[in-house]
C-alpha positions as CSV (number, residue, x, y, z in Angstrom):
1,M,47.9,112.2,-88.9
2,T,48.7,108.8,-87.4
3,N,49.9,105.9,-89.3
4,I,47.2,103.5,-90.5
5,G,49.1,100.6,-88.9
6,E,48.8,102.4,-85.5
7,E,45.1,103.0,-86.1
8,I,44.5,99.3,-86.9
9,K,46.5,98.2,-83.8
10,A,44.4,100.5,-81.7
11,A,41.2,99.0,-83.2
12,L,42.4,95.5,-82.5
13,D,43.3,96.5,-78.9
14,D,39.8,98.0,-78.4
15,C,38.3,94.8,-79.7
16,I,40.3,92.7,-77.3
17,A,39.3,94.9,-74.4
18,D,35.6,94.6,-75.5
19,I,35.9,90.8,-75.7
20,R,37.5,90.7,-72.2
21,Q,34.8,92.9,-70.7
22,R,32.0,90.8,-72.3
23,H,33.6,87.5,-71.1
24,V,33.7,88.8,-67.5
25,A,30.1,90.1,-67.8
26,A,29.0,86.7,-69.0
27,G,30.4,85.1,-65.8
28,Q,32.7,82.8,-67.7
29,R,36.0,83.9,-66.3
30,A,37.8,81.3,-64.2
31,S,41.6,81.3,-64.3
32,G,42.0,84.2,-66.7
33,R,44.4,82.4,-69.0
34,G,42.1,82.7,-72.0
35,M,41.7,86.4,-71.6
36,A,45.4,86.9,-70.9
37,S,46.3,85.0,-74.1
38,L,44.5,87.4,-76.4
39,E,46.9,89.6,-78.2
40,A,46.9,91.8,-81.3
41,S,49.5,91.9,-84.0
42,V,49.8,94.2,-87.0
43,E,52.7,93.6,-89.5
44,R,53.6,95.2,-92.7
45,V,53.3,92.8,-95.7
46,G,54.4,94.3,-98.9
47,E,52.3,97.4,-99.5
48,G,49.6,96.3,-97.1
49,Y,49.1,95.2,-93.5
50,R,48.2,91.9,-91.8
51,A,46.2,92.3,-88.7
52,R,45.5,89.4,-86.3
53,I,44.1,88.7,-82.9
54,L,45.6,85.6,-81.4
55,G,44.5,83.5,-78.4
56,L,44.3,80.0,-77.0
57,P,42.3,77.6,-79.2
58,Y,39.5,77.2,-76.7
59,V,38.6,81.0,-76.8
60,G,36.2,80.2,-79.6
61,A,34.3,77.8,-77.2
62,W,33.3,80.9,-75.1
63,E,30.4,81.3,-77.5
64,T,29.9,77.8,-79.0
65,G,30.6,75.5,-76.0
66,R,32.5,72.3,-76.4
67,A,31.1,69.6,-78.7
68,P,31.2,65.9,-77.7
69,A,34.6,64.3,-78.5
70,R,34.8,62.3,-81.7
71,R,37.6,60.2,-80.3
72,A,38.9,59.4,-76.9
73,G,42.1,61.3,-77.3
74,K,45.6,60.4,-76.1
75,A,46.3,59.8,-72.4
76,Q,48.3,63.0,-72.2
77,E,45.5,65.0,-73.7
78,Q,43.0,63.5,-71.3
79,A,45.2,64.1,-68.3
80,A,45.6,67.8,-69.3
81,F,41.9,68.2,-69.7
82,V,41.3,66.6,-66.3
83,A,43.9,68.9,-64.7
84,S,42.3,72.0,-66.3
85,L,38.8,70.9,-65.2
86,A,40.1,70.3,-61.6
87,E,41.6,73.8,-61.6
88,W,38.3,75.2,-62.9
89,C,36.4,73.3,-60.1
90,R,38.7,74.7,-57.5
91,I,38.4,78.3,-58.8
92,R,34.6,78.0,-59.1
93,G,34.2,76.2,-55.8
94,F,32.4,73.4,-57.6
95,P,30.9,71.2,-56.1
96,E,32.2,72.4,-52.7
97,S,35.2,74.4,-51.7
98,S,36.2,72.0,-49.0
99,L,37.1,69.0,-51.2
100,S,40.5,67.3,-51.1
101,D,42.7,67.3,-54.2
102,E,41.7,63.6,-54.9
103,E,38.0,64.5,-54.8
104,Y,38.6,67.4,-57.2
105,I,40.4,65.0,-59.6
106,R,37.6,62.5,-59.3
107,T,35.0,65.2,-60.0
108,A,37.1,66.5,-62.9
109,R,37.4,62.9,-64.4
110,W,33.6,62.6,-64.3
111,L,33.2,66.0,-65.9
112,R,35.7,65.0,-68.6
113,W,33.7,61.9,-69.3
114,Y,30.4,63.8,-69.4
115,I,31.7,66.6,-71.7
116,N,33.4,64.1,-74.0
117,R,30.1,62.1,-74.2
118,F,27.5,64.9,-74.4
119,G,29.3,68.2,-74.8
120,T,28.9,71.2,-72.6
121,K,25.6,72.7,-71.6
122,L,26.4,75.7,-73.8
123,Y,27.0,73.5,-76.8
124,R,23.8,71.5,-76.2
125,S,21.7,74.7,-75.9
126,G,23.0,76.0,-79.3
127,G,25.7,78.5,-78.0
128,R,25.5,82.2,-77.5
129,R,26.4,85.2,-79.6
130,D,27.2,87.9,-77.0
131,I,31.0,87.7,-76.4
132,L,33.0,87.4,-79.6
133,T,30.4,88.1,-82.2
134,P,29.5,91.7,-81.3
135,A,33.1,92.7,-80.6
136,C,34.2,91.3,-84.0
137,E,31.3,93.0,-85.8
138,A,32.2,96.3,-84.2
139,L,35.9,95.7,-85.3
140,V,34.8,95.1,-88.9
141,R,32.8,98.3,-88.9
142,R,35.7,100.3,-87.4
143,M,38.2,98.7,-89.9
144,E,35.9,99.8,-92.7
145,Q,35.9,103.4,-91.4
146,I,39.7,103.4,-90.9
147,T,40.5,102.0,-94.4
148,S,37.9,104.1,-96.2
149,G,39.1,107.3,-94.5
150,Y,42.7,106.4,-95.2
151,Y,42.1,105.7,-98.9
152,E,40.0,108.8,-99.3
153,N,42.9,110.9,-97.9
154,E,45.3,109.1,-100.3
155,L,43.1,109.9,-103.2
156,H,42.8,113.6,-102.2
157,E,46.6,113.8,-101.8
158,N,47.2,112.2,-105.2
159,F,44.7,114.5,-106.8
160,R,46.3,117.6,-105.2
161,Q,49.8,116.5,-106.3
162,K,48.6,116.0,-109.9
163,Q,47.1,119.5,-110.0
164,K,50.3,121.2,-109.1
């Protein structure tokens, strides 16, 4: 029988694979950094385990979209957002693939202003629930099966030991 920690790690890895597959199927993949950032960790804490899936902060926006900004942000944050938008525009070929770097930066600055002012289209339309939600719900069901099976086996073992 495998260790419960290994089973939990396998369940988390399957969940990450499902999220990645759903993200690509939704047509949202651009640079791949968000998908590459997803990682599972299982660590022993006392008598139990702590299981986590970690990723970049914007991974949650794959389903919710980005809300309008409440504040302007620091110049460094704005510049980083413009740079990531310019990279996204290049990868997606938006608006045209033959633009110069300065034109991509200009387009990215306009997109930054628009997103900060109104939010993304996904946010304005109420989001979606087909990337993270189904994968996480499947993970919860699988974790319930793993833990209930594990504790059922533990109870049987304890019962058998007491009868000897």
